[in-house]
KEMARTI-640265 format. One line per 5 residues: number of its first residue (from 1); their letters; for each residue x, y, z of C-alpha. Coordinates in nm, 3 decimals, always signed. Each point is the difference from the previous one (the first is absolute). Last residue first. Layout:
BEGIN
NUM) A) X,Y,Z ~ ...
//
This chain:
BEGIN
392) XXXXX) -0.964,-1.664,+0.805 ~ +0.269,-0.223,-0.150 ~ -0.178,+0.051,-0.337 ~ +0.145,+0.351,+0.013 ~ +0.351,-0.142,-0.042
387) XXXXX) +0.271,+0.236,+0.119 ~ +0.348,+0.030,-0.150 ~ +0.279,+0.183,+0.178 ~ +0.309,+0.158,-0.158 ~ +0.262,+0.053,+0.266
382) XXXXX) +0.286,+0.248,+0.037 ~ -0.113,+0.135,+0.340 ~ -0.094,+0.327,-0.174 ~ -0.299,-0.175,-0.154 ~ -0.155,-0.135,-0.313
377) XXXXX) -0.353,-0.138,-0.022 ~ -0.165,-0.263,-0.220 ~ -0.372,-0.082,+0.001 ~ -0.145,-0.314,-0.152 ~ -0.367,-0.060,-0.079
372) XXXXX) +0.024,+0.110,-0.365 ~ +0.340,+0.170,-0.032 ~ +0.075,+0.286,+0.232 ~ +0.276,+0.253,+0.065 ~ +0.083,+0.197,+0.316
367) XXXXX) +0.276,+0.255,+0.060 ~ +0.213,+0.160,+0.268 ~ -0.085,-0.194,+0.315 ~ +0.193,+0.194,+0.267 ~ +0.158,-0.213,+0.275
362) XXXXX) -0.201,+0.000,+0.326 ~ +0.010,-0.384,+0.009 ~ -0.110,-0.101,-0.351 ~ -0.177,-0.335,+0.031 ~ -0.370,+0.087,-0.015
357) XXXXX) -0.245,+0.083,-0.278 ~ -0.301,+0.151,+0.179 ~ -0.349,-0.061,-0.141 ~ -0.239,+0.268,+0.130 ~ -0.342,-0.098,+0.133
352) XXXXX) -0.362,+0.080,-0.093 ~ +0.061,-0.138,-0.349 ~ -0.213,+0.101,-0.303 ~ +0.191,+0.317,-0.078 ~ +0.347,-0.151,+0.018
347) XXXXX) +0.300,+0.140,+0.188 ~ +0.325,-0.196,-0.023 ~ +0.292,+0.068,+0.232 ~ +0.375,+0.043,+0.020 ~ +0.158,+0.122,+0.321
342) XXXXX) +0.379,+0.010,+0.024 ~ +0.022,+0.343,+0.167 ~ +0.069,+0.179,-0.330 ~ -0.338,-0.088,-0.145 ~ -0.168,-0.229,-0.251
337) XXXXX) -0.345,+0.028,-0.155 ~ -0.216,-0.253,-0.187 ~ -0.327,+0.111,-0.160 ~ -0.370,-0.059,-0.036 ~ -0.248,-0.168,-0.233
332) XXXXX) +0.262,-0.240,-0.140 ~ +0.338,+0.162,+0.072 ~ +0.111,+0.355,-0.087 ~ +0.355,+0.045,+0.124 ~ +0.144,+0.258,+0.238
327) XXXXX) +0.364,+0.024,+0.107 ~ +0.220,+0.183,+0.251 ~ -0.247,+0.156,+0.246 ~ +0.235,+0.162,+0.252 ~ -0.047,-0.103,+0.366
322) XXXXX) -0.232,+0.220,+0.208 ~ -0.234,-0.290,+0.060 ~ -0.339,-0.127,-0.116 ~ -0.132,+0.309,-0.178 ~ -0.268,-0.028,-0.265
317) XXXXX) -0.139,+0.317,-0.161 ~ -0.337,-0.037,-0.168 ~ -0.197,+0.120,-0.303 ~ +0.245,+0.294,+0.008 ~ -0.150,+0.348,-0.043
312) XXXXX) +0.140,+0.220,-0.275 ~ +0.020,-0.284,-0.254 ~ -0.363,+0.001,-0.116 ~ -0.012,-0.178,-0.338 ~ +0.351,-0.145,+0.057
307) XXXXX) -0.132,-0.178,+0.312 ~ +0.272,-0.022,+0.263 ~ +0.113,-0.264,+0.250 ~ +0.285,+0.135,+0.209 ~ +0.228,-0.238,+0.188
302) XXXXX) +0.175,+0.187,+0.283 ~ +0.318,-0.131,+0.163 ~ +0.216,+0.310,+0.044 ~ +0.196,-0.050,-0.326 ~ -0.322,-0.006,-0.200
297) XXXXX) -0.205,-0.252,-0.197 ~ -0.227,+0.057,-0.300 ~ -0.312,-0.185,-0.108 ~ -0.225,+0.050,-0.301 ~ -0.364,-0.017,-0.105
292) XXXXX) -0.128,+0.135,-0.335 ~ +0.063,-0.264,-0.268 ~ +0.074,-0.257,+0.270 ~ +0.244,-0.075,+0.286 ~ +0.280,+0.219,-0.136
287) XXXXX) +0.337,+0.001,+0.177 ~ +0.227,+0.234,+0.194 ~ +0.331,+0.002,+0.185 ~ +0.227,+0.215,+0.219 ~ -0.200,+0.320,+0.053
282) XXXXX) +0.187,+0.246,+0.225 ~ -0.207,+0.113,+0.299 ~ -0.355,+0.089,+0.105 ~ -0.145,+0.016,-0.351 ~ -0.060,+0.270,-0.262
277) XXXXX) -0.210,-0.105,-0.300 ~ +0.053,+0.130,-0.355 ~ -0.267,-0.086,-0.257 ~ -0.061,-0.081,-0.369 ~ +0.286,+0.204,-0.145
272) XXXXX) +0.055,-0.017,-0.379 ~ +0.282,-0.210,-0.154 ~ -0.266,-0.090,-0.264 ~ +0.134,-0.352,-0.062 ~ +0.065,-0.100,+0.360
267) XXXXX) -0.280,+0.218,+0.140 ~ +0.114,+0.128,+0.336 ~ -0.008,-0.089,+0.370 ~ +0.227,+0.148,+0.266 ~ +0.039,-0.108,+0.361
262) XXXXX) +0.188,+0.266,+0.193 ~ +0.193,-0.032,+0.326 ~ +0.319,+0.151,-0.155 ~ +0.149,-0.350,-0.056 ~ -0.254,-0.073,-0.274
257) XXXXX) -0.221,-0.297,-0.083 ~ -0.093,+0.052,-0.367 ~ -0.313,-0.143,-0.163 ~ -0.038,-0.022,-0.377 ~ -0.349,-0.045,-0.142
252) XXXXX) -0.074,-0.182,-0.325 ~ -0.277,+0.082,-0.251 ~ +0.258,+0.010,-0.282 ~ +0.351,-0.125,+0.086 ~ -0.031,-0.336,-0.178
247) XXXXX) +0.278,+0.053,-0.254 ~ +0.201,+0.321,-0.033 ~ +0.229,-0.055,-0.299 ~ -0.253,+0.183,-0.221 ~ +0.108,+0.308,+0.196
242) XXXXX) -0.283,+0.186,+0.170 ~ -0.148,+0.303,-0.184 ~ +0.079,+0.303,+0.210 ~ -0.193,+0.168,+0.280 ~ -0.136,-0.338,+0.114
237) XXXXX) -0.364,+0.001,+0.107 ~ -0.140,-0.017,+0.354 ~ -0.027,-0.310,+0.220 ~ -0.365,+0.053,+0.088 ~ -0.113,-0.294,+0.212
232) XXXXX) -0.348,-0.144,-0.059 ~ +0.129,-0.264,-0.241 ~ +0.201,-0.168,+0.280 ~ +0.373,+0.035,-0.049 ~ +0.235,-0.288,-0.077
227) XXXXX) +0.291,+0.001,+0.246 ~ +0.370,+0.087,+0.010 ~ +0.186,+0.012,+0.331 ~ +0.310,+0.184,+0.114 ~ +0.203,+0.013,+0.323
222) XXXXX) +0.274,+0.203,+0.169 ~ -0.011,+0.311,-0.217 ~ +0.273,+0.232,+0.139 ~ -0.108,+0.363,-0.002 ~ +0.040,+0.271,-0.262
217) XXXXX) -0.329,-0.099,-0.164 ~ +0.087,-0.083,-0.357 ~ -0.276,-0.215,-0.143 ~ -0.052,-0.184,-0.328 ~ +0.354,+0.048,-0.131
212) XXXXX) -0.026,-0.133,-0.351 ~ +0.026,-0.285,-0.248 ~ +0.345,-0.102,+0.126 ~ +0.165,-0.243,-0.241 ~ +0.096,-0.366,+0.017
207) XXXXX) -0.142,-0.044,-0.353 ~ -0.225,-0.297,+0.073 ~ -0.033,+0.082,+0.371 ~ -0.142,+0.350,-0.053 ~ +0.030,+0.184,+0.330
202) XXXXX) -0.224,+0.229,+0.208 ~ +0.172,+0.205,+0.268 ~ -0.085,+0.108,+0.355 ~ +0.218,+0.276,+0.137 ~ +0.112,+0.119,+0.343
197) XXXXX) +0.371,-0.088,-0.044 ~ -0.046,-0.275,+0.260 ~ -0.173,-0.191,-0.275 ~ -0.317,-0.139,-0.147 ~ -0.029,-0.234,-0.299
192) XXXXX) -0.277,-0.077,-0.247 ~ +0.001,-0.278,-0.261 ~ -0.118,-0.024,-0.360 ~ -0.025,-0.306,-0.228 ~ -0.079,-0.188,+0.319
187) XXXXX) -0.323,-0.194,-0.031 ~ -0.207,+0.282,+0.152 ~ +0.230,+0.271,+0.136 ~ +0.265,-0.135,+0.238 ~ +0.078,+0.191,+0.318
182) XXXXX) +0.336,+0.088,+0.152 ~ +0.140,+0.114,+0.334 ~ +0.298,+0.172,+0.164 ~ +0.233,+0.084,-0.290 ~ +0.305,+0.177,+0.149
177) XXXXX) +0.068,+0.355,-0.118 ~ +0.056,+0.193,-0.323 ~ -0.238,-0.216,-0.207 ~ +0.071,-0.021,-0.372 ~ +0.144,-0.343,-0.076
172) XXXXX) -0.199,-0.310,-0.096 ~ +0.192,-0.326,-0.045 ~ -0.142,-0.276,-0.223 ~ +0.081,-0.368,-0.062 ~ +0.186,-0.086,+0.322
167) XXXXX) +0.075,-0.373,-0.035 ~ -0.108,-0.229,+0.284 ~ -0.050,-0.299,-0.239 ~ -0.368,-0.087,+0.055 ~ -0.113,+0.291,+0.218
162) XXXXX) +0.106,+0.236,-0.280 ~ +0.072,+0.337,+0.154 ~ -0.130,+0.356,-0.036 ~ +0.195,+0.274,+0.177 ~ -0.085,+0.333,+0.156
157) XXXXX) +0.288,+0.229,+0.093 ~ +0.047,+0.271,+0.262 ~ +0.302,-0.192,+0.146 ~ -0.211,-0.043,+0.316 ~ -0.186,-0.267,-0.194
152) XXXXX) -0.311,-0.092,-0.195 ~ -0.096,-0.343,-0.130 ~ -0.232,-0.148,-0.264 ~ -0.001,-0.378,-0.051 ~ -0.097,-0.206,-0.308
147) XXXXX) -0.144,-0.350,-0.042 ~ -0.305,+0.031,+0.225 ~ -0.203,+0.130,-0.297 ~ -0.161,+0.264,+0.226 ~ +0.343,+0.163,+0.051
142) XXXXX) +0.171,-0.112,+0.318 ~ +0.103,+0.243,+0.271 ~ +0.309,+0.150,+0.162 ~ +0.056,+0.300,+0.224 ~ +0.279,+0.173,+0.188
137) XXXXX) +0.311,-0.168,-0.146 ~ +0.300,+0.124,+0.197 ~ +0.325,+0.128,-0.150 ~ +0.096,-0.040,-0.371 ~ -0.262,-0.204,-0.184
132) XXXXX) +0.130,-0.265,-0.241 ~ -0.038,-0.348,+0.147 ~ -0.319,-0.208,+0.000 ~ +0.079,-0.334,+0.170 ~ -0.200,-0.293,-0.136
127) XXXXX) -0.172,-0.319,+0.121 ~ +0.054,-0.024,+0.377 ~ -0.218,-0.253,+0.181 ~ -0.261,+0.170,+0.218 ~ -0.212,-0.317,+0.021
122) XXXXX) -0.329,+0.056,-0.185 ~ +0.073,+0.351,-0.129 ~ +0.314,-0.112,-0.187 ~ +0.242,+0.290,+0.013 ~ +0.102,+0.314,-0.189
117) XXXXX) +0.259,+0.220,+0.170 ~ +0.093,+0.364,+0.052 ~ +0.314,+0.078,+0.200 ~ +0.122,+0.316,+0.173 ~ +0.033,-0.158,+0.347
112) XXXXX) -0.298,+0.224,+0.085 ~ -0.206,-0.256,-0.190 ~ -0.210,-0.042,-0.310 ~ -0.255,-0.268,-0.082 ~ -0.149,-0.191,-0.292
107) XXXXX) -0.227,-0.301,+0.040 ~ -0.086,-0.265,-0.256 ~ -0.269,-0.261,-0.062 ~ -0.316,+0.187,+0.097 ~ -0.118,+0.032,-0.360
102) XXXXX) -0.022,+0.379,+0.026 ~ +0.352,+0.019,+0.146 ~ +0.051,+0.078,+0.370 ~ +0.146,+0.329,+0.126 ~ +0.253,+0.108,+0.260
97) XXXXX) +0.158,+0.307,+0.161 ~ +0.238,+0.091,+0.283 ~ +0.138,-0.335,+0.116 ~ +0.243,+0.082,+0.288 ~ +0.329,-0.189,-0.024
92) XXXXX) +0.150,-0.327,-0.126 ~ -0.265,-0.058,-0.267 ~ -0.183,-0.308,-0.134 ~ +0.111,-0.225,+0.284 ~ -0.258,+0.054,+0.271
87) XXXXX) -0.314,-0.107,-0.191 ~ -0.277,-0.060,+0.255 ~ -0.292,-0.232,-0.065 ~ -0.354,-0.045,+0.137 ~ +0.015,+0.342,+0.168
82) XXXXX) -0.212,+0.038,+0.317 ~ -0.352,+0.145,-0.029 ~ -0.161,+0.194,+0.285 ~ -0.378,+0.052,-0.017 ~ -0.100,+0.317,+0.177
77) XXXXX) -0.296,+0.121,+0.207 ~ -0.050,+0.319,+0.199 ~ -0.327,+0.102,+0.171 ~ +0.210,+0.175,+0.265 ~ -0.144,-0.195,+0.295
72) XXXXX) -0.050,-0.306,-0.224 ~ +0.373,-0.049,-0.075 ~ -0.012,-0.266,-0.269 ~ +0.255,-0.249,-0.134 ~ -0.004,-0.218,-0.315
67) XXXXX) +0.308,-0.223,-0.036 ~ +0.166,-0.110,-0.322 ~ +0.272,-0.236,-0.123 ~ -0.078,-0.337,+0.156 ~ -0.362,+0.074,+0.091
62) XXXXX) -0.168,+0.220,+0.260 ~ -0.345,+0.148,+0.057 ~ -0.174,+0.251,+0.226 ~ +0.278,+0.042,+0.258 ~ -0.137,+0.266,+0.238
57) XXXXX) +0.180,+0.288,+0.174 ~ -0.092,+0.203,+0.310 ~ +0.143,-0.250,+0.248 ~ +0.279,-0.223,-0.133 ~ -0.043,-0.208,-0.314
52) XXXXX) -0.021,-0.379,-0.032 ~ +0.157,-0.212,-0.274 ~ -0.048,-0.360,-0.104 ~ +0.274,-0.057,-0.255 ~ -0.073,-0.147,-0.345
47) XXXXX) +0.192,-0.317,-0.086 ~ -0.318,-0.185,-0.104 ~ +0.031,-0.215,+0.313 ~ -0.024,+0.316,+0.212 ~ +0.302,+0.171,+0.153
42) XXXXX) -0.011,+0.110,+0.364 ~ -0.112,+0.291,+0.219 ~ +0.190,+0.261,-0.206 ~ -0.018,+0.339,+0.170 ~ -0.090,+0.337,-0.151
37) XXXXX) +0.085,+0.326,+0.169 ~ -0.142,+0.336,+0.097 ~ +0.065,+0.372,-0.012 ~ -0.251,+0.284,-0.042 ~ +0.151,+0.329,-0.119
32) XXXXX) -0.125,+0.312,+0.183 ~ -0.247,+0.219,-0.192 ~ +0.037,+0.269,-0.269 ~ -0.040,-0.248,-0.285 ~ -0.070,-0.355,+0.130
27) XXXXX) +0.318,-0.210,-0.027 ~ -0.063,-0.367,+0.078 ~ +0.286,-0.228,+0.101 ~ +0.095,-0.366,-0.018 ~ +0.299,-0.199,+0.131
22) XXXXX) +0.083,-0.358,-0.091 ~ +0.031,-0.298,+0.231 ~ +0.101,-0.366,-0.026 ~ -0.159,-0.221,+0.268 ~ +0.045,-0.299,-0.231
17) XXXXX) +0.188,+0.100,-0.315 ~ -0.141,+0.124,-0.328 ~ -0.116,+0.331,+0.150 ~ +0.345,+0.160,-0.033 ~ +0.041,-0.113,-0.364
12) XXXXX) -0.330,+0.156,-0.117 ~ +0.050,+0.306,+0.223 ~ +0.328,+0.101,-0.169 ~ -0.090,+0.370,-0.038 ~ -0.160,+0.029,+0.345
7) XXXXX) -0.349,+0.138,-0.059 ~ -0.156,+0.340,-0.060 ~ -0.365,+0.110,-0.005 ~ -0.094,+0.331,-0.164 ~ -0.289,+0.199,+0.149
2) XX) -0.290,+0.011,-0.245 ~ +0.011,+0.215,-0.315
//
């Protein structure tokens, strides 16, 4: 991966005024950082600033919300995208998780102020407050219908909520430690949770019952992902006949991002091991890119791309900074990653540059959600930001 470029977090505002400046830097691995700046030479009639870069950097293109910069010496190129909207009033403190409904109309988010809220995705207007967890809510997501929310908290409980009237319709109890992540199987008759207690569990939503402990690894499971397996992958056979309450678990893989530096993959229905990969540090998050490709991010800033058919050797390891990788999301023919230093970026196969989502000034970006051409992020600074890819 080419040397990452960085830019002043509020560059779009700074370059709006005559002679306004914003700093730039390029960070080639193992070499000194290159520093530069951008200067506004005036505003065109279309409202777009005319910007020049200092020596070593080139401005390839600029419009109201994006700027494309290159550093030819390091063969680095990034397009920086400023948020089109910022929602400051959803939560009073750090926003730790968010998701957008399948229709794009609603958002759900949780905060270190202990609250979980549903809001209008277009303008951040509050719709519902979901009250019932004791202590912090760690994770929240919509079911595929967009009408129901699944959440997990430090109270070791999972809850299912109606997005329409904010009622809690199901509570799952069984974990002995805080629930850290969840995944929904198919259309959501079953869900998976992972916990600080070192277990991953499969639940039956209709009967609010635990269908089984799928993994018990003695180490906190920070992230989970469920994906459909390619036909070439042997998922093994279950030792016992699966319950008829298990729906959609066949030919699915379960991926576990573990605190003990291990990334574990098993058959969701078979409960049989597929592989165990040891990384450089604790794994924080994971996602499937296809029926055999996956990504996992570590506390020391590595993003591993693995092929389930040959998991011993990573396809590639990306490292942009030593900041923890906090979230990974499959997106188009690539992915979106966010890190603890405020960076959030999109990598796509057909682009020779990285798209950087700017605005967070060194505050961790905890989670990313997408709907069509819109990307939403949540951050320690208490803001939800929305980016419009058509602004590129």
